[in-house]
C-alpha positions in Angstrom: -45.9 -121.1 17.3 -45.5 -123.7 20.3 -47.8 -125.6 21.6 -47.9 -127.0 24.8 -46.7 -130.5 25.1 -49.5 -133.0 25.5 -49.3 -135.2 28.8 -49.3 -139.1 28.4 -51.3 -139.7 31.3 -54.7 -138.5 33.0 -54.1 -135.5 35.5 -54.8 -137.7 38.5 -52.4 -140.9 37.1 -49.9 -139.8 40.0 -51.9 -139.8 42.7 -51.3 -140.2 45.7 -47.8 -139.0 45.1 -48.9 -136.1 42.9 -52.5 -134.7 43.5 -54.4 -133.7 41.0 -54.9 -130.2 42.1 -51.0 -130.3 41.7 -50.6 -131.9 38.6 -53.3 -129.3 37.3 -51.8 -125.9 38.4 -48.1 -127.3 37.6 -49.1 -128.4 33.6 -52.0 -126.3 33.1 -50.7 -122.7 34.6 -47.4 -123.5 35.0 -46.1 -124.9 31.9 -48.7 -123.6 29.4 -48.0 -120.2 31.2 -44.4 -120.9 29.6 -45.3 -121.6 25.8 -47.9 -118.6 25.7 -45.0 -116.0 27.1 -42.8 -117.8 24.5 -44.5 -117.5 22.1 -45.1 -113.9 22.8 -41.3 -112.9 22.9 -40.3 -114.8 20.2 -42.8 -113.4 17.5 -41.7 -111.5 14.6 -37.8 -112.4 15.6 -35.2 -115.0 13.9 -36.5 -117.5 17.1 -40.1 -117.9 15.7 -40.1 -120.7 13.2 -37.2 -122.9 15.1 -37.5 -126.0 16.8 -37.5 -125.4 20.9 -34.0 -127.3 21.4 -32.4 -124.7 19.0 -34.3 -121.6 20.4 -33.0 -123.5 24.3 -29.9 -123.6 23.1 -29.1 -120.2 21.4 -31.2 -117.6 23.5 -30.8 -116.3 26.6 -32.6 -113.8 28.8 -36.4 -113.7 29.1 -36.6 -116.1 25.7 -34.2 -118.6 27.1 -36.0 -119.1 30.7 -39.2 -119.7 28.7 -37.8 -122.0 26.2 -35.8 -124.0 29.5 -38.6 -124.4 31.5 -40.9 -126.2 28.5 -38.2 -128.3 27.7 -37.5 -129.4 31.1 -40.7 -129.5 32.2 -41.4 -131.7 29.2 -38.9 -134.2 30.0 -40.2 -134.0 33.6 -43.5 -135.0 32.7 -41.4 -137.9 30.4 -39.6 -139.0 33.0 -43.0 -140.2 35.3 -45.9 -142.5 35.2 -48.6 -144.0 36.9 -47.7 -148.3 38.0 -43.8 -146.7 38.3 -41.1 -146.4 40.3 -39.1 -149.2 42.1 -35.4 -150.3 41.4 -34.4 -149.2 37.7 -33.9 -152.6 35.0 -31.7 -153.2 31.6 -28.9 -150.8 30.6 -29.7 -148.0 32.9 -29.8 -150.3 36.1 -26.2 -151.5 35.0 -25.1 -148.2 34.7 -26.1 -146.7 37.7 -24.5 -149.9 39.8 -21.0 -149.2 37.4 -20.9 -145.4 38.1 -22.3 -145.0 41.5 -22.2 -148.7 43.2 -25.5 -149.6 43.4 -28.9 -147.9 43.1 -29.3 -147.2 47.0 -26.4 -145.6 46.6 -27.4 -143.2 44.2 -30.8 -143.0 45.1 -29.0 -141.4 48.4 -26.8 -139.3 46.9 -29.5 -138.0 44.2 -32.2 -137.4 47.2 -29.6 -135.4 49.4 -28.9 -133.3 46.2 -32.6 -132.5 45.6 -33.3 -132.0 49.5 -30.2 -129.7 49.8 -30.9 -127.4 46.4 -30.9 -123.6 47.7 -33.8 -122.2 45.8 -35.5 -122.9 42.7 -33.9 -125.4 40.2 -33.6 -128.7 38.7 -31.9 -132.5 40.2 -30.6 -134.2 37.1 -29.1 -137.5 36.6 -26.7 -136.6 33.5 -24.4 -139.0 30.8 -21.3 -137.1 31.2 -18.9 -136.2 28.4 -16.8 -139.3 29.8 -19.7 -141.5 29.3 -20.1 -141.6 33.0 -23.3 -140.7 35.3 -23.2 -138.0 37.4 -25.7 -136.4 39.6 -25.8 -132.1 38.8 -28.2 -129.5 40.1 -29.1 -126.6 38.1 -30.8 -123.0 39.2 -33.6 -121.6 37.5 -34.4 -122.7 34.4 -30.6 -124.3 33.2 -30.3 -127.4 33.0 -27.5 -129.8 31.9 -27.7 -129.5 28.1 -27.4 -125.4 27.8 -24.4 -125.5 30.4 -23.2 -128.4 28.6 -22.2 -130.7 31.0 -23.9 -133.9 29.8 -27.0 -135.8 28.7 -30.1 -135.6 30.8 -31.1 -139.1 31.5 -33.7 -138.0 34.8 -35.1 -135.0 36.7 -36.7 -133.8 39.1 -38.2 -129.8 39.5 -37.2 -128.9 42.8 -39.1 -125.4 42.1 -41.7 -124.9 44.9 -45.0 -125.2 42.6 -43.8 -129.0 42.1 -45.0 -129.8 45.2 -46.3 -126.7 47.5 -49.9 -127.7 47.5 -49.8 -131.6 48.7 -46.5 -131.4 50.9 -46.4 -127.4 51.5 -42.6 -126.3 52.3 -41.6 -130.3 53.1 -39.3 -130.7 50.3 -38.4 -134.1 51.5 -41.8 -135.5 51.6 -42.3 -134.7 47.8 -38.6 -136.1 47.0 -39.3 -139.4 48.9 -43.1 -139.6 46.6 -40.9 -138.5 43.6 -39.2 -142.3 43.6 -42.8 -143.9 43.7 -43.1 -142.3 39.6 -40.1 -142.8 38.2 -41.1 -144.1 34.7 -38.0 -146.2 33.9 -39.3 -147.6 30.6 -38.8 -144.4 29.2 -35.0 -144.3 30.8 -34.6 -148.1 30.0 -32.0 -147.2 26.6 -29.6 -144.3 27.2 -30.2 -143.8 23.5 -33.9 -142.6 23.9 -32.5 -139.5 24.7 -31.6 -138.7 21.2 -35.2 -137.4 20.9 -34.8 -134.3 23.0 -31.4 -133.4 21.3 
């Protein structure tokens, strides 16, 4: 039986960039809904006692969609925090400068991918198989792990439920606000991603 991963901050901690109302609906309704749905889908199946990451890697259809959305959202929440944002530091800063030329260039490129993505999905910063940081976009519940396109480093949820209460259809304003929430402490070491794999 899978449980809803606990948020590391309060529901009002991301204000004014993401409201308490949005976080409450997004976490307690959408994220929790994926957990409840998945538990129902895997009951009595070989997936019932498997870890979430294994369910996500090995499944398809509705089971995959719900498992991946649980994983994606947990990673998204951990990618953000109160009193965060600004420029990266340490290992991730050096790697961004090495692979994109500058943080400013990376920020512009990532923002353009997020704002230009058609439909529901996710934007990712990932470390690819050649040990290069790349910007990826996935549709619906897909992610770089399932697509074997890299190790996720950072993600932004661009499903409408992530921003519609606060920003209506203005995804660009949501993306601009999201940069103020990135928890670079979580990203300080690329090695920390092993906790999710």
